[in-house]
C-alpha positions in Angstrom: -0.1 -0.2 -0.4 2.7 2.7 1.2 4.5 1.9 -2.5 1.8 2.2 -4.3 1.1 5.8 -2.6 4.9 6.6 -3.4 4.6 5.4 -7.0 1.3 7.6 -7.5 2.7 10.6 -5.2 5.6 11.2 -7.6 4.6 11.8 -10.9 1.4 13.5 -9.5 3.9 15.5 -7.7 5.6 16.3 -11.6 2.4 17.3 -12.5 0.7 19.5 -10.3 4.5 20.9 -9.9 3.9 23.4 -6.9 7.3 24.8 -6.9 6.8 25.4 -10.0 4.1 27.5 -10.3 5.3 29.3 -7.3 7.0 32.2 -9.7 3.2 32.1 -11.5 1.3 32.7 -8.6 3.4 35.3 -6.9 3.2 37.6 -10.4 -0.3 37.4 -10.5 -0.9 38.0 -6.7 1.9 40.6 -6.6 0.4 43.9 -4.8 -2.7 42.2 -2.8 -3.1 42.4 0.5 -2.2 39.4 2.7 -5.8 39.0 3.2 -6.8 39.1 -0.1 -3.7 36.6 -0.6 -5.2 33.8 1.7 -8.7 34.2 0.3 -7.2 33.4 -2.7 -5.9 30.4 -1.8 -8.5 28.8 0.0 -10.9 29.0 -2.8 -8.5 28.2 -5.5 -7.7 25.0 -3.3 -11.3 23.9 -2.7 -11.8 24.7 -6.6 -8.8 22.6 -7.6 -10.0 19.9 -4.8 -13.6 19.7 -6.1 -12.7 19.5 -9.7 -9.9 16.6 -9.1 -12.0 14.5 -6.9 -15.3 15.1 -9.3 -12.8 13.5 -12.1 -11.5 10.8 -10.0 -14.9 9.2 -9.6 -16.4 10.6 -12.6 -14.3 10.7 -15.2 -13.9 6.5 -16.0 -17.8 6.7 -16.3 -17.8 9.6 -18.5 -15.2 7.9 -21.0 -17.0 4.9 -21.4 -20.3 6.5 -21.9 -18.4 8.2 -25.1 -17.0 4.8 -25.9 -13.2 5.3 -25.4 -10.8 2.7 -23.8 -8.4 3.3 -20.7 -5.7 2.6 -23.9 -7.1 5.4 -26.1 -7.4 7.7 -23.0 -3.6 7.2 -21.8 -2.1 7.9 -25.4 -4.2 11.2 -25.5 -3.4 12.1 -22.0 0.5 11.2 -22.6 0.4 13.1 -25.9 -0.8 16.0 -24.1 1.3 15.7 -21.0 4.1 15.7 -23.3 2.7 19.0 -25.3 2.4 20.6 -22.0 5.7 19.8 -20.8 7.4 20.8 -24.2 4.9 24.2 -24.2 6.5 25.2 -21.1 9.9 24.3 -21.9 9.9 26.4 -25.0 8.6 29.4 -23.2 5.2 29.8 -23.2 4.0 30.6 -19.7 0.4 31.5 -17.6 2.3 34.5 -16.9 1.8 36.2 -19.8 -2.2 36.2 -19.5 -3.6 38.8 -17.6 -6.6 38.4 -14.8 -8.4 40.5 -12.4 -7.6 39.4 -8.7 -11.1 39.1 -8.1 -10.9 36.2 -11.0 -7.7 34.4 -9.6 -9.2 31.9 -7.3 -11.4 29.7 -9.9 -9.3 30.7 -13.1 -5.8 30.4 -13.6 -5.3 29.5 -10.2 -7.3 26.8 -9.1 -7.7 25.5 -12.6 -5.6 25.1 -14.9 -2.6 26.4 -12.3 -3.1 24.0 -10.1 -5.5 21.3 -11.4 -4.8 21.3 -15.1 -5.0 18.7 -18.0 -1.9 16.7 -16.5 -3.1 16.4 -13.3 -6.8 14.8 -14.6 -5.0 12.6 -16.9 -2.6 11.0 -13.9 -5.5 10.8 -11.8 -7.5 8.5 -14.4 -4.5 7.0 -14.9 -3.7 6.6 -11.4 -7.4 5.1 -10.6 -7.1 2.7 -12.8 -3.4 1.3 -12.0 -4.2 1.8 -7.9 -7.6 2.4 -7.3 -9.5 5.5 -6.3 -8.2 5.3 -1.9 -4.3 5.4 -3.6 -5.6 8.0 -6.1 -7.4 10.0 -3.6 -4.0 10.5 -1.4 -1.6 11.4 -3.7 -3.9 14.3 -5.3 -4.9 15.3 -1.8 -1.3 15.2 -0.1 -0.1 17.3 -3.5 -2.8 19.4 -3.0 -1.9 20.1 0.9 1.7 20.9 -0.8 0.7 23.4 -3.0 -1.7 25.5 0.1 1.7 25.2 2.1 3.9 26.4 -0.8 1.3 29.5 -1.6 0.9 30.3 2.2 4.7 31.0 2.1 5.4 32.2 -1.1 6.5 35.5 -0.3 9.3 33.8 2.1 10.2 31.1 -0.4 10.4 33.9 -3.5 12.8 35.3 -1.6 15.0 32.3 -0.5 14.9 30.2 -4.2 14.7 33.6 -6.4 11.9 34.2 -9.5 15.0 32.7 -11.6 15.4 29.4 -9.2 11.8 28.7 -8.9 11.5 28.9 -13.2 14.4 26.7 -13.3 12.8 24.2 -10.9 9.8 24.2 -13.0 11.8 23.4 -16.3 13.6 20.3 -14.5 10.3 19.2 -13.6 8.1 19.8 -16.6 11.4 17.7 -18.5 10.6 14.7 -16.4 6.6 15.3 -17.3 7.3 15.4 -20.8 9.4 11.7 -20.1 6.2 10.7 -18.2 3.8 11.6 -20.7 6.0 9.2 -23.4 5.6 6.3 -21.0 2.2 6.6 -21.0 1.7 6.7 -25.0 4.0 3.7 -25.0 1.8 2.0 -22.0 -1.3 2.6 -24.0 -0.5 1.4 -27.3 0.6 -1.6 -25.3 -2.7 -1.7 -23.7 -4.5 -1.4 -27.0 -2.2 -4.5 -28.4 -3.0 -6.8 -25.5 -7.0 -6.0 -25.7 -6.6 -6.9 -29.2 -5.3 -10.0 -28.7 -7.7 -11.2 -26.1 -10.6 -10.2 -28.9 -8.8 -12.2 -31.4 -8.2 -15.0 -29.2 
């Protein structure tokens, strides 16, 4: 059980990228009061949690309703992870978006900054591999880390610097790209295995 939680937690940690989004959060909330930041943190975490839990329990049903196999979703999800990672590595960032402070909590911080396509894709994959309990632990524990990072964002930015936060983000997205390639490979193998079962 512990090994499963650890194996689920690590890729989810890279997908959430709590340290990488630190610089984005600090930039979006720059100039706001401490009370405003706390309100944004609570609302964004609530949004992210509701979205992630809903997808964990309803995502598989939705895929079944649409006739999408788990192998199909693994390939599509892996491709999305790879593309998102490459977009970040090539310099495209959420920091370029201009958003009103009143709208920050839900979009873009709650989603897609905290819980975006990468997190949702991994959550569904982990549901299929480890079950709902392990998946919930991996997601919620990472959301707790995000909350801690956001609460101490000012101190962390002074400690590691904005450039340091961006460098960490690049490393994490590089690893996430590799995870995306792995998911595509596993998806292809899953489809091949299901075809063998059907033909046998």
